[in-house]
C-alpha positions as CSV (number, residue, x, y, z in Angstrom):
1,M,-4.3,31.8,2.0
2,S,-5.8,30.3,-1.1
3,S,-8.2,32.2,-3.2
4,S,-10.9,29.7,-2.1
5,S,-10.5,31.0,1.4
6,A,-10.5,34.7,0.6
7,G,-13.6,36.4,1.7
8,L,-14.5,34.0,4.5
9,P,-15.5,35.6,7.8
10,T,-13.1,35.8,10.7
11,P,-14.1,33.3,13.4
12,E,-15.2,35.0,16.5
13,G,-16.7,34.0,19.9
14,T,-16.5,30.7,21.7
15,G,-14.2,28.3,19.9
16,S,-12.0,31.1,18.3
17,V,-8.9,32.7,19.6
18,S,-10.8,35.8,20.4
19,G,-13.3,33.9,22.6
20,A,-11.1,31.3,24.2
21,P,-10.5,31.4,27.9
22,H,-7.3,30.8,29.8
23,L,-4.9,31.4,26.9
24,P,-1.1,31.8,27.7
25,E,0.1,35.4,27.9
26,G,0.8,36.9,24.5
27,F,-1.2,34.1,22.7
28,T,-3.6,36.5,20.9
29,G,-0.6,38.6,19.7
30,T,0.9,35.5,18.0
31,F,-2.1,33.4,16.9
32,T,-5.3,34.1,14.9
33,S,-8.3,32.1,14.1
34,R,-9.2,31.7,10.4
35,Y,-11.5,29.7,8.2
36,V,-10.0,27.7,5.4
37,D,-12.0,26.3,2.5
38,T,-10.5,23.0,1.5
39,G,-12.9,22.5,-1.4
40,D,-14.8,19.8,0.4
41,V,-15.2,21.3,3.9
42,R,-14.6,24.6,5.7
43,L,-12.1,24.1,8.5
44,H,-11.3,26.4,11.5
45,A,-7.6,26.7,12.0
46,V,-5.5,28.7,14.5
47,T,-2.3,29.8,12.9
48,G,0.8,31.7,14.0
49,G,4.6,31.7,14.4
50,G,7.4,31.5,11.9
51,G,9.5,28.8,10.3
52,P,8.7,25.4,8.8
53,P,5.0,24.5,8.9
54,L,3.8,22.2,11.7
55,L,0.3,20.8,11.7
56,L,-1.2,19.9,15.1
57,I,-4.1,17.4,15.1
58,H,-6.2,17.0,18.2
59,G,-7.8,13.8,19.4
60,W,-11.3,13.0,20.5
61,P,-13.2,15.0,21.7
62,G,-10.6,17.8,21.6
63,S,-10.1,20.9,19.3
64,W,-7.3,23.3,18.5
65,Y,-7.6,24.4,22.2
66,Y,-6.0,21.1,23.3
67,W,-2.6,22.5,22.0
68,R,-2.9,26.0,23.4
69,L,-0.2,25.6,26.2
70,V,2.5,24.3,23.8
71,M,1.7,26.5,20.8
72,P,3.6,29.6,21.9
73,A,6.8,27.6,22.4
74,L,6.4,25.8,19.1
75,A,5.7,29.2,17.3
76,R,9.3,30.3,18.1
77,A,10.6,27.7,15.6
78,F,7.6,26.8,13.5
79,S,4.6,28.2,11.6
80,V,2.0,26.4,13.7
81,I,-1.4,25.3,12.4
82,A,-3.8,23.9,15.0
83,V,-6.9,22.7,13.3
84,D,-10.5,21.8,14.4
85,Q,-11.1,18.7,12.4
86,R,-14.3,18.1,10.5
87,G,-17.3,18.0,12.9
88,I,-15.4,19.7,15.8
89,G,-15.4,23.3,17.1
90,L,-16.0,25.9,14.5
91,S,-15.3,23.6,11.5
92,D,-18.1,22.4,9.3
93,K,-20.2,19.5,10.5
94,P,-21.3,17.5,7.5
95,E,-23.4,14.3,7.9
96,E,-20.6,12.1,6.4
97,G,-16.9,11.9,6.0
98,Y,-15.6,10.9,9.4
99,D,-13.4,8.0,8.3
100,T,-9.7,8.5,8.7
101,G,-9.1,8.7,5.0
102,T,-11.5,11.6,4.5
103,L,-10.3,13.4,7.6
104,A,-6.7,13.0,6.3
105,N,-7.7,14.4,2.9
106,D,-9.4,17.4,4.7
107,L,-6.0,18.2,6.3
108,A,-4.1,17.7,3.1
109,G,-6.5,20.2,1.6
110,L,-6.0,22.6,4.5
111,M,-2.3,22.6,4.1
112,D,-2.6,22.9,0.3
113,A,-5.0,25.9,0.7
114,L,-2.5,27.5,3.1
115,G,0.3,27.0,0.5
116,H,2.4,24.5,2.5
117,E,3.9,21.9,0.1
118,R,6.0,20.2,2.9
119,F,5.2,20.2,6.6
120,A,5.5,18.2,9.8
121,V,2.5,16.8,11.5
122,V,1.9,15.9,15.1
123,G,-1.2,14.0,16.2
124,V,-2.4,12.8,19.5
125,D,-5.1,10.2,20.4
126,T,-7.4,9.9,17.3
127,G,-5.4,12.7,15.7
128,L,-2.6,10.2,15.3
129,L,-5.0,7.9,13.3
130,T,-5.8,10.9,11.1
131,A,-2.1,11.8,10.7
132,S,-1.2,8.2,9.7
133,P,-3.1,7.8,6.5
134,R,-2.5,11.5,5.7
135,A,1.3,10.9,5.8
136,L,1.0,7.6,3.9
137,R,-1.2,9.1,1.1
138,H,0.8,12.3,0.8
139,C,4.2,11.0,1.9
140,T,6.1,13.3,-0.4
141,A,4.6,16.3,1.5
142,A,4.9,15.3,5.1
143,S,7.8,14.7,7.4
144,S,5.9,13.4,10.4
145,S,6.5,13.3,14.1
146,T,3.6,12.1,16.3
147,A,2.7,11.9,19.9
148,R,0.6,8.9,20.5
149,S,-2.0,7.6,22.9
150,A,-3.7,5.4,20.3
151,P,-2.1,2.5,18.4
152,P,-0.8,3.3,15.0
153,P,-3.1,1.8,12.3
154,H,-0.3,0.7,9.8
155,R,2.4,-1.4,11.4
156,T,4.1,-3.1,8.5
157,R,5.9,-2.1,5.3
158,S,3.3,-3.9,3.3
159,A,0.6,-1.4,4.5
160,R,2.5,1.5,2.8
161,P,1.9,2.4,-0.9
162,A,4.5,1.3,-3.4
163,G,7.3,3.8,-3.6
164,C,6.5,5.5,-0.3
165,R,9.7,6.3,1.6
166,C,7.9,7.2,4.8
167,P,9.3,5.4,7.9
168,S,7.5,2.4,9.3
169,W,5.0,3.4,11.9
170,R,6.9,1.3,14.5
171,W,9.3,4.3,14.8
172,A,6.6,6.0,16.9
173,E,7.2,3.4,19.6
174,R,11.0,3.9,19.5
175,R,10.8,7.7,19.4
176,V,13.0,8.0,16.3
177,P,13.8,11.7,16.0
178,V,13.0,13.8,12.9
179,P,16.2,15.9,12.7
180,W,14.7,19.1,11.3
181,L,12.1,19.3,14.2
182,R,15.0,20.1,16.5
183,R,16.1,23.1,14.6
184,R,16.4,26.5,16.4
């Protein structure tokens, strides 16, 4: 954890791992709730597992809890980070900053604060919209696989920044595999 997150209280109660109902067996032995200061906002993240980092982004009106049933299986191969986005759950709720660019920058700050230079990202529903600009702006850091139930916002090569080698977002429709996500 970054020094900017040191000294933050441990999340407890409703919305945290310790206060969440109906978790899979062994969940609390693998995952913990933590606050992470990104510099702009304090986010609540549930982390656990081992392996390459995998960021899970919920949709509206979800939270990290959306992913609870798949997190234990993912944790066998990945360091899982399931986040409450800005304005949701135990994360800060500022008046502004709910555009996808700001939300994406929050998540880039989260992963930077956690020390992850490269990571995979999975988004669902509006989380896909947040994952898309995040991957496009920080394409050297993210190898992205997404589950989708909302249309990708950038559908052409012209929408990507010059020099970005990220795949066209049409791959989400064709389910092009990201090879290292199948490891282990």
